[in-house]
C-alpha positions as CSV (number, residue, x, y, z in Angstrom):
1,X,112.5,89.3,110.3
2,X,110.9,86.5,108.3
3,X,109.3,87.3,105.0
4,X,106.2,85.1,105.3
5,X,105.1,85.8,101.8
6,X,107.9,83.5,100.5
7,X,106.5,80.7,102.6
8,X,102.9,81.0,101.4
9,X,101.9,78.5,98.6
10,X,98.7,78.2,96.5
11,X,97.5,74.6,96.5
12,X,94.3,72.5,96.2
13,X,92.0,73.1,99.1
14,X,89.5,70.8,100.9
15,X,87.3,73.9,101.5
16,X,87.0,75.2,98.0
17,X,89.1,75.1,94.8
18,X,92.5,76.4,95.6
19,X,93.7,78.0,98.9
20,X,96.8,79.5,100.4
21,X,98.9,77.4,102.8
22,X,101.9,78.1,105.0
23,X,105.1,76.1,104.8
24,X,106.3,77.4,108.2
25,X,104.7,78.1,111.6
26,X,103.3,81.6,112.0
27,X,102.8,83.0,115.5
28,X,99.6,84.6,116.6
29,X,99.5,88.4,115.8
30,X,102.0,88.1,112.9
31,X,101.4,90.2,109.8
32,X,101.6,87.6,107.1
33,X,101.2,89.5,103.9
34,X,100.0,92.8,102.4
35,X,96.7,92.7,100.5
36,X,97.4,94.6,97.3
37,X,95.5,95.3,94.1
38,X,93.5,98.0,92.3
39,X,91.9,100.5,94.7
40,X,88.4,101.1,93.6
41,X,85.3,102.8,94.8
42,X,81.9,101.2,95.7
43,X,80.4,101.8,92.3
44,X,83.3,100.1,90.5
45,X,83.2,97.3,93.1
46,X,79.5,96.6,92.3
47,X,80.2,96.8,88.6
48,X,83.1,94.3,88.8
49,X,81.1,92.0,91.0
50,X,78.0,92.0,88.7
51,X,79.5,92.3,85.2
52,X,82.8,90.4,85.7
53,X,81.6,88.0,88.5
54,X,84.7,89.2,90.4
55,X,84.8,87.7,93.9
56,X,88.4,88.9,94.8
57,X,87.5,92.2,96.3
58,X,88.3,93.3,99.8
59,X,86.5,96.1,101.7
60,X,89.0,98.7,102.9
61,X,87.0,101.6,104.3
62,X,84.6,104.4,103.5
63,X,83.8,103.6,99.8
64,X,87.3,102.1,99.1
65,X,87.9,98.5,98.0
66,X,90.9,96.5,96.9
67,X,90.5,94.3,93.9
68,X,93.0,91.4,94.2
69,X,92.0,89.6,91.0
70,X,95.5,90.0,89.6
71,X,97.3,89.0,92.8
72,X,99.2,85.7,92.9
73,X,98.3,84.5,96.4
74,X,95.7,86.5,98.4
75,X,92.9,86.1,95.9
76,X,93.0,82.4,96.8
77,X,92.2,82.8,100.5
78,X,89.1,80.8,101.5
79,X,86.4,81.4,104.0
80,X,86.2,79.4,107.2
81,X,83.8,80.3,110.1
82,X,86.6,79.1,112.4
83,X,89.3,81.1,110.6
84,X,92.9,81.4,111.6
85,X,93.5,84.9,110.1
86,X,91.8,88.3,109.9
87,X,92.3,91.4,107.8
88,X,93.6,94.6,109.4
89,X,95.1,97.9,108.4
90,X,98.8,98.7,109.0
91,X,100.3,102.1,110.0
92,X,100.4,103.2,106.3
93,X,96.8,102.3,105.7
94,X,97.5,99.1,103.8
95,X,95.3,96.1,104.3
96,X,97.2,93.2,105.8
97,X,96.5,89.5,106.6
98,X,97.2,88.8,110.3
99,X,97.3,85.5,112.2
100,X,94.5,85.3,114.7
101,X,96.0,82.3,116.4
102,X,99.2,80.3,116.1
103,X,99.2,78.7,112.6
104,X,101.3,75.6,111.9
105,X,103.2,74.5,108.8
106,X,100.9,72.9,106.3
107,X,97.7,74.7,107.4
108,X,95.5,76.5,105.0
109,X,95.1,80.3,105.8
110,X,91.5,81.3,106.1
111,X,89.4,84.3,107.0
112,X,85.7,84.9,107.8
113,X,84.4,86.6,104.7
114,X,81.8,88.3,106.9
115,X,78.8,88.5,104.7
116,X,75.5,86.7,105.1
117,X,75.3,84.9,101.8
118,X,78.5,82.9,102.5
119,X,77.1,81.1,105.5
120,X,74.3,79.4,103.5
121,X,76.9,77.8,101.2
122,X,79.8,77.4,103.6
123,X,81.9,74.2,103.3
124,X,84.0,74.7,106.4
125,X,84.3,72.0,109.0
126,X,82.7,74.3,111.6
127,X,79.5,74.5,109.5
128,X,79.5,70.8,108.6
129,X,79.7,70.1,112.3
130,X,76.7,72.4,113.0
131,X,74.6,70.6,110.4
132,X,75.5,67.2,111.9
133,X,74.4,68.4,115.4
134,X,71.0,69.6,114.1
């Protein structure tokens, strides 16, 4: 079994700042990497977002969040409305990044952040195309 984590690199992104990219092809449905960090509750999540401007937090479930600020890769995942990955839960209850389609070597891995505010400032090609069609 391939350890995809070893083939994920952090590089400059055309979408925003830095992003994570794959060096190898990843088949649709593949678990790419585990999302790890501090498990925190909603109150601590709000505090970190407001007081620390922390934007590296993933929603897990019922008042549980994962703060990935200290991770070396997943914190760099960018938003794209036409994303190639999604976040799911594995059998042990860990959050994992999963390929939503076949992803090819050199591609940036992206997810849909899924909150309203992101769409007004989105830089993805999908949104750029929507603006050009208007």
